[in-house]
Residue, then its C-alpha position, 0 to 999 in steps of 0.5 A: m499500500k505504501k509503495n502504491l502511495i509513493i508511486t501515486a505521489l510521484l505521478f501526481s508530481i509529474v502531472m503538477i509539473g505538467q500543469q505549471k504555467i510557463d511564460r511561453k512568449a518570454v521563452v520563445s522570444r529570448h531566442n529570437v535570431k539576431l544578425s548584424s552581418i551577412d552570414t551565408l549560413a544564417s539565412l532566415s525563413v518564413g513559411n507555413g509547413a507546406f511553403a517556405f521562403t528563405v531570405d538573406a540580410t536584406g529580408l528578401q532574396s537579393f544575393p542568391e549566388k552569394y548564399q548558394k553555398g550556405v543555407p540557399l535562398g529558396t522558395q519551395s512549395e510541396w506541390g511544386w514538382d516537375s518532370y522532364k519529358n521522357t523523350n527516350n521512353y525509359k521504363f521503370s522495369e529497366t531499373l529492376r534487378d533480380y536477387d536470389q532471396y529465400g530460394r526465389k528471385i525477387s526484384y529490387s529497383v536499384q542503381e543498375k549499371s549493367t548497360p548504358r541504357k539501364n543506367e540512364a533509365v535509373n538516373w531518369f527515375r531518380q531525377n524525376a520528379h524533382l522539387l522546383q525553386l519557384g522564383n527568387l524575389g529580391f531587391e535591385i539596389t542602384k548606387k549613386d554611380g549607377t552600378l548595382a549594389k553587391a552584398e558587400d555594399i549592404e551596411s549596418i545590418d540589424q536583422t531579427l527573426n521574431l519567432w513569436t510572430g513569424e516576422i523578419e525585420s531587416n534594417f540596413k543602409v546603402e551608401g548611408i541611406p537606411v532601408k527597413v524591410t518586414t517580411a512575413s508568410h501567410q499561414e494558409k496560402d503560399a504567399i509572402g508579404v514584404k513592407v519596405v520603408s526607405d528614401l531609396l524608393q523615392q529616388g528610384r534606386l530600390k526596385f523588386r526583382l523577380r527571377i525564375p530559375y531553371p531546375t538543375g536536374l541534379w541531386g541539389d537545386m540552390g535556385t541559381k541556374w539562370e540560363e535561358k536554355q536548359d542543358v539537361t544531364i543525367s548525373a553519373v554519380a547521382i548522390a554527389g550531384t556530379d554533372m557528367g552523364k549523358k545528355w538527354g531530352g533536348n532543349q527545355d524552353y520554358i515560358s514565362n508570361l506576364k499579364i498586368k491586371n491593373k495598377s497594382e496587380a500582375t500575374i506571371t504564368h510559368i509553363m514547364d514540362s509537366i507543370s504550370y504555375d502563377i506568381n501573383l504580385k500585388w502592391k500598395g503604393t505607386a509602382s509599375i512592372k515590366e519584363k527585363a529579360k526572359h523569366y526576369f521581371v522588375v517592379e519599380p516603385s515611385k513617388s513614396n518612401t513606403i511600399e507594400l508588396s505581396c507575392s503568391f504562388i499557386q498552380t495554374d489550374k487551381n481555383k483562383s483566390v484574392i491575392p492577399s495584401f501585406e496587411a492580410i499576410e502579416k495578420s495571418s502570420i501573427a495569429g498563426w504563430k501565436s496559436f502555435w506557440e500557445s498550443g501543445a507543450a513548452v519547456d523552460f530551462s531558466g534557472s539551470t546552472d549547467p552552462r549548456a541549458h540555455e543552448l539546449e533551449r535555443r535548439v528546442v525553440l528554433s527546432q519547433y519553428l523550423t520543423k513547423i514551417q518546413c515539415t507540416g505539409s500534406m506529404p512527408p518532407q525532404e530532409t532539407g525541407l522547403t529550402y533547397n533540394s537534396w536527393y532531388g527534393k524527394p522524401h525518404l520515408e525512413m526519415h519521416w519518423w525523425h521529422g514527425v514523431h515529435f509532434p504528437l509527443w508535443g501535444r500537436p498530433e494534428l501536425l503529424e496527421k496532416s501528412l498521413p493521408w499521403y500514405q493512403n494515396a501511396f498505398d496502392k503502389a506500396k501494395k504493388i511493390a510487395q506483390r511484385q516481390g511476392f510478399k503480402g500486404a504493403r511494402w512502404q517505399k524508401m525514396t519516393d516522389p509526391d505520387g508514391n512512386e519508388s525511386p531506384s536506389s541500391v541502398g534504399a530499395l533494400l532498407i526495411w526500417q521505414q516499414p514499421h513507421f506507419i504503425t508508430y505513427a498510428e499508435l501515437l495518434y491513437r494515444n492522443s485520441p483513443t477512439p474507435a474512429t482512430l482505429e477505423k481511420y488507420k487500421e487497413r494501413v496498419f494491418a497491411t504494414a504488419d502483413f508485409m512484415a510477417s511475410f518478409a520474415h523468412y522461416d529457417a527450418e534448420k535454425k527453427r526461427y524467423m530471419l530478417g534477410p539475407g536481402v536486407i540493409p540495416a539503418q546503419e547503411r554499412f552492410k551488403a544486402m545479400q550477406t546481411f541478416n538479422p539486424t538488431y534494431e530491425l529485429a526489435y522493431w519487428n517485435w514491437a510493431l507486430n505486437t502493437a498491430l495485434d493490440w489494434k486487433k484486440r481493440l477492434n475485437e478482431p481475431a489475431p492473424k496466426e502468421w503474425q503470432d507465429v513470427l513473434a513466437k519464433l523471431s530470431p533473438l537479438p544477436v549477441a557476442d561478448n555480452v554486447y549486441l551486434a549490429t547484425e547477426s551476420a557481422t560478428d566483426s561489428y566492433t572490430n571492422p572500422e567501417f562498421k563503427t561508422d554511420h548510424p549507431s542504430v543498435l542503440g535505437t533498439y532501446g531508445m527509439l524503441p521501448e523495452t521489448t521481450l527480446l531485450d536484455k537491459k544489461i547487455m544493452k548497457n554494455t553495448f551502449d558503453l562500447v558504442w560510446d567509447t569506440w564509435s567513430w563519431d566524426k562519421t555520423w549524422g545529426w539524428d545519431f546524437p538524439m538517438t544516443a541520448m534517448s538510449a542513455a535516458r532509458l538506461n538511467m544515464p541522464k548525464k550521458a543523455i546530455d553529453a550525447l546531445f552536446m557531443d562536439v562533432v560537426t554533424n551535431t552543429y546547430l547554426k545561428n538560425g537553428h539548422n543542423y549543419q552536416s557538411e558543405r553539401l548538406t548545410l541543413y538537415l531537419p531530421g536532427n531538429g526533429g530528433i532534438l524535439t523527440t528526445v527532449a519530450m522523452m527526457c521530460a515526460g518519460w515513457d510508459g511505466t515511468t514514475e520518475n519526474n524528468p528522467g532524462f535530466p541529471k538530478d545533481g541540481t544543475w538542471k531546473v526543468q519546467w514543462e507542460g503538455f508533453k506526452p510520454m513515449p511508448 
């Protein structure tokens, strides 16, 4: 009885902590981003989750070439996809290769290079569709001598991103003359508004410039290709974006038509291979617009030192709507962001004496802002969000966990739920992949396009850790809304996901157990598919997800599938050697082969991302954690590896290690002034790292199923004062 009372008291204390009122505006506002110089890695963005607009120190996109090797000045919307014309009639079947697996031939869409034709087909399907940079809106500022101002002519920079309102205020001078710019994004439409105050306007020396770039067709797209004719190239080294392949498709001659509606409105219709979209401009004040060159337009204000301009993007065939004014856009931004910050969870680290507390709070606040504007559309986001392309703009479904799991844990389940209808749209294609390969259910794609089409990848096609993710999303949404309606809404995809998992597990009659592989690449992408079997993290994930799918059957009073139960009963144990978990059963040299100590230490996800399963031995897991911590090549990891490590440390009751993991001094664990997780010169922002921070902090505060301790992920030595409200526990 006494023990029960203590547990009740502890639980009550957690509830009380969760109910304490935090001054949310104070927490958010103390991390407003302030810049006083041009920093190409500190670009700032506004957006609404399905659309984002990134600016330089002028508050617009005035110097895109200057920023293209930093955080580029992108304008992207989740609908803005184009495909080059398939003039060579490449067929997806040309990307397939048969592998011997389970005693039969199974086809995978890989980077086939056996003939030049197949290599070209692979690269065409990797490159198409690609996400577009819709347009570059910046200033043309003329100096006294008649030349255009360059980035180095921008002086006295004082720029602030107001996180509470979603507005950017940019103050600067050119030749001593002040310019004040306010930039905001509408929260329901793909539109930005800008207000400019400067005597340069009245002098005719400050104009708006709109340029529409060509898509590069390469791995990345920084929105700075201005050539009038596109020389499309198939990339021979696709992942590096190297432009050294065979030309195809001929001349891509796009069209931009200007239509002046009245004295204050104009529309530019941009026509491409497979898409046409409108750029609508509206201004308050005296101005005119003209076409300066192909895909290059200039709005020239006059008579006043103030002008307001709004710019919206919409597909040409969509219903037209009134172009919102700057005032309407600003009101939308202020109201939308106030609603966001006042909803869901919040955490306050003020009062902590650990010197890292303020920086953790900064990362948490900025990560909320960035994932809200970049990752809350109607489809899974790409890893660089809506700023610039990586992997041609295509989302990777194994990364959707890192982009979106934090939303329900932060009491904002609707922001994850917005993207789940996409899985229904892609469902038939996922089922066809499974059918083509001779499995049941639906096999979720890895690298995909907006329509759910699979993209060829010699690694991605053989990954399986994205497969259980849908069950994770559905379970988190059910926990937020445990109703029959939630079960009915997602059960078909949950059960099809589990059907594939059960049929993919191969029964080895000699070993008398179910195997995952050979024919699998783990989350740690360092192992050859046809030599690899039974990766530890994936085995644990199979166990958890199939058990969770069975829970859904119970909730719906439906019979439990015998195949699921049989796989669970006879699934291979987690592979162990020398009292630690191996990365995979097939890699007995998991910790002696230097290559196998690079990339994601996904073995830690076995108890961190995942809860304790019936397969887990926590003592062995602790030994594994210690070995990985001491011997891993941490300089060869990715941004989400550090939150994953922290989650494992928290579950293993090592809160100091959890904090240390979040602050490991590694380049890929860098968080820039704007909050972006920097990886490398090629990948200057990486949103899975931001989402990982948010998931981990939620877990460190609210714990997980069965937690009775308050703030279990934080040290109890008095250096951390953690006040929070609104978090949900992890499974």
